[in-house]
C-alpha positions as CSV (number, residue, x, y, z in Angstrom):
1,M,-99.1,-29.3,-52.2
2,I,-100.9,-26.0,-52.1
3,V,-102.8,-25.2,-48.9
4,L,-105.1,-22.2,-48.9
5,D,-106.2,-20.4,-45.7
6,E,-109.9,-20.1,-45.1
7,N,-109.6,-16.4,-46.0
8,I,-108.8,-17.2,-49.6
9,L,-111.8,-16.8,-51.9
10,D,-113.4,-20.0,-53.1
11,G,-113.1,-18.8,-56.7
12,Q,-109.3,-18.9,-56.4
13,R,-109.5,-22.5,-55.2
14,V,-111.8,-23.4,-58.1
15,L,-109.4,-21.8,-60.6
16,L,-106.4,-23.7,-59.2
17,E,-108.3,-27.0,-59.4
18,A,-109.3,-26.2,-63.0
19,W,-105.6,-25.8,-63.8
20,G,-105.0,-29.3,-62.4
21,I,-103.1,-28.1,-59.3
22,A,-103.6,-30.2,-56.1
23,V,-105.0,-27.8,-53.5
24,R,-106.5,-28.2,-50.0
25,Q,-108.1,-25.5,-47.9
26,I,-108.2,-24.9,-44.2
27,G,-111.8,-25.4,-42.9
28,A,-112.9,-27.5,-45.9
29,D,-110.2,-30.2,-46.3
30,L,-107.8,-29.6,-43.4
31,A,-108.5,-28.8,-39.8
32,G,-111.6,-26.9,-38.8
33,K,-112.9,-23.4,-39.4
34,G,-111.4,-20.8,-37.1
35,I,-108.4,-22.9,-36.1
36,P,-105.7,-20.8,-34.4
37,D,-102.6,-19.8,-36.5
38,E,-100.3,-21.9,-34.3
39,K,-102.4,-25.0,-34.9
40,I,-102.3,-24.4,-38.7
41,A,-98.5,-24.4,-38.5
42,I,-98.6,-27.8,-36.7
43,E,-100.9,-29.2,-39.3
44,L,-98.6,-28.0,-42.1
45,Q,-95.7,-29.9,-40.6
46,W,-97.6,-33.2,-41.2
47,L,-97.9,-32.5,-44.9
48,R,-95.3,-33.1,-47.5
49,K,-93.8,-30.0,-49.1
50,A,-96.8,-27.8,-48.4
51,T,-97.0,-24.2,-49.5
52,F,-99.5,-22.3,-47.4
53,F,-101.2,-19.2,-48.9
54,T,-102.9,-16.7,-46.6
55,R,-104.0,-13.1,-46.5
56,D,-103.5,-13.0,-42.7
57,A,-100.5,-10.8,-41.9
58,G,-100.3,-12.7,-38.5
59,F,-98.4,-15.4,-40.3
60,F,-95.6,-13.0,-41.1
61,R,-93.8,-14.1,-37.9
62,R,-90.4,-15.7,-37.5
63,E,-91.5,-18.2,-35.0
64,L,-93.9,-19.8,-37.5
65,C,-91.0,-20.6,-39.9
66,H,-90.2,-24.2,-40.5
67,R,-88.2,-26.2,-43.0
68,R,-91.2,-28.6,-43.7
69,Y,-93.4,-25.9,-45.3
70,A,-93.5,-22.5,-46.9
71,I,-95.8,-19.6,-46.0
72,V,-96.9,-17.0,-48.6
73,V,-98.6,-14.0,-47.1
74,L,-100.6,-12.1,-49.8
75,N,-101.0,-8.4,-49.4
76,V,-103.9,-7.9,-51.8
77,R,-107.5,-6.6,-51.6
């Protein structure tokens, strides 16, 4: 399952959905807006094979690594 951080533009979510990719977004489908990074990591542990995409460099931390999910930190404008 693809999980998008709330900082990913809505147009990207729409594009993924148009391609038939199952996608959820923090603040819209999972958890609440403004949830702390550590709480997102806990939420991801409950999902099956989640890949979390974010633009938040704060997720580039070893202590957030876990075998139940993957984190992709995008360094883009």
